[in-house]
C-alpha angles and dihedrals in degrees: 000000000000090000090052091050091049092049090048089053091048092050090048090050091049092047091048091049091048092049090050092049089046090053090048090051091050091050090048090049091052090048093048090047090053092046090049091053089048090051091050090053091049090049091050090049092049091049087053091052092050089052091048090050090050090051091049091050091050089048092049091049091048090048095053097028117207132286116244089265128042141217114235139179096043118195119187120185128175123203144182125240089274092060090249114139118249141169094197112113095213092054099042113109105152141030132205120201122185131174142161126251109201133177094007107189116248096250090060098049116110129031116008136157116238120198126203115203123186118195133176123238091278092056095254116140114247117250115276132174092219110025115179118222111206140166119228120197106224121180087261092056138272117335125193115227134179112219128193092205139018123202128192109217139174105227121217129189091267128008146139114245132190145185127204116196133179113211117237092208135024113268124232125236112275146077124312136188125217113199127185118207136180125194089273097057142276115345095187147305143220134190131221134183130222121201 
């Protein structure tokens, strides 16, 4: 009889433990379902931001129009002080931008000034100790730009060009646009995101 009573107590303890664990699992399931819905909302918001950035980039391109030749094959990499690549805003200290110039028309061969402009997702130039204000002469007329870096280059028919820039201040998380200009307008642009 005592053994039966002991077994009954053990079963009740096991059942109580299982009920408690089952309740914990239900609560965890509810929490994870809520977290999943929140992440879906965040994903939707980020998708919207990317679409907005694409629209702003299109608007910027339309505003400045393109030069008679274009930069293609953009590559944008961000790195820390130790030259290790990163996408973390708080660690990003430098940026490397490279692109191809192909089929440059004869009148543009030779010495040219190239301008690199970096803007945030709202189109505001990033903070720079020595920003360069310049006027580029797009087909639609003169357009004022603010560039973080200017590079004198001797353009050839086809070549790979690059800019290396050290940020003067830390960047915030968000989307950014790098645009390359010459005196005749926008050559091309690319976007990148920092977390």
